[in-house]
C-alpha positions as CSV (number, residue, x, y, z in Angstrom):
1,M,204.3,-72.6,117.6
2,A,208.0,-73.3,116.7
3,T,208.6,-75.5,113.4
4,S,210.7,-78.4,113.7
5,E,212.9,-77.1,111.0
6,T,215.3,-74.7,112.3
7,R,216.9,-72.2,109.6
8,P,219.7,-69.9,110.1
9,L,218.5,-66.6,111.2
10,N,220.0,-65.2,107.6
11,E,217.5,-67.3,105.8
12,V,214.3,-66.4,107.8
13,V,212.0,-63.8,106.1
14,F,210.7,-61.6,108.5
15,L,207.2,-59.6,107.6
16,T,205.9,-56.4,109.3
17,V,202.5,-56.3,111.1
18,A,200.8,-54.7,108.2
19,E,202.3,-57.2,106.0
20,V,201.0,-59.9,108.1
21,A,197.6,-58.1,108.4
22,A,197.5,-58.2,104.4
23,V,198.6,-61.8,104.1
24,M,195.9,-62.8,106.7
25,R,193.3,-60.3,105.6
26,V,192.7,-59.0,109.0
27,S,193.4,-55.5,110.7
28,K,196.6,-54.6,112.0
29,M,195.1,-54.6,115.7
30,T,194.2,-58.3,115.3
31,V,197.8,-59.1,114.4
32,Y,198.8,-57.2,117.6
33,R,196.5,-59.1,119.7
34,L,197.8,-62.4,118.4
35,V,201.4,-61.3,119.0
36,H,200.6,-60.1,122.6
37,S,198.5,-63.3,123.4
38,G,201.5,-65.4,122.1
39,H,199.5,-67.3,119.5
40,L,201.5,-65.9,116.9
41,P,205.7,-65.5,117.5
42,A,207.2,-62.3,116.8
43,I,210.3,-60.2,117.6
44,R,210.7,-56.7,118.8
45,V,212.7,-54.3,116.9
46,G,212.7,-51.1,118.4
47,R,209.2,-50.2,118.9
48,S,208.1,-52.4,115.7
49,F,207.2,-55.9,115.8
50,R,208.4,-58.4,113.1
51,V,207.0,-61.9,112.5
52,P,208.8,-64.9,110.9
53,E,206.9,-65.6,107.6
54,Q,206.6,-69.3,108.2
55,A,205.1,-68.6,111.6
56,V,202.3,-67.1,109.9
57,H,201.9,-69.9,107.4
58,D,202.3,-72.4,110.3
59,Y,199.4,-70.2,112.3
60,L,196.9,-70.4,109.4
61,R,197.6,-74.1,108.7
62,E,196.7,-74.9,112.2
63,S,193.9,-72.8,112.6
64,Y,192.1,-74.1,109.2
65,V,188.8,-75.3,109.9
66,G,187.2,-77.3,106.8
67,V,183.6,-77.0,105.8
68,G,181.5,-79.7,107.4
69,E,184.2,-80.2,110.4
70,S,183.2,-79.5,113.8
71,A,185.5,-77.0,115.8
């Protein structure tokens, strides 16, 4: 789920698991499952994970299913 646009690391905004859960309106456990399954890229900082903000937006955009569309 890498974006075609590569940004310098000093411009990347990283979110905590709790912040990702709030944006996606899901539990933190759901975010951990997405990270561990490889559906949501993340980096490990000590014992915590950080998720690039753009990766969250990309995941949501790719997962979007409109009304009346078949899955």
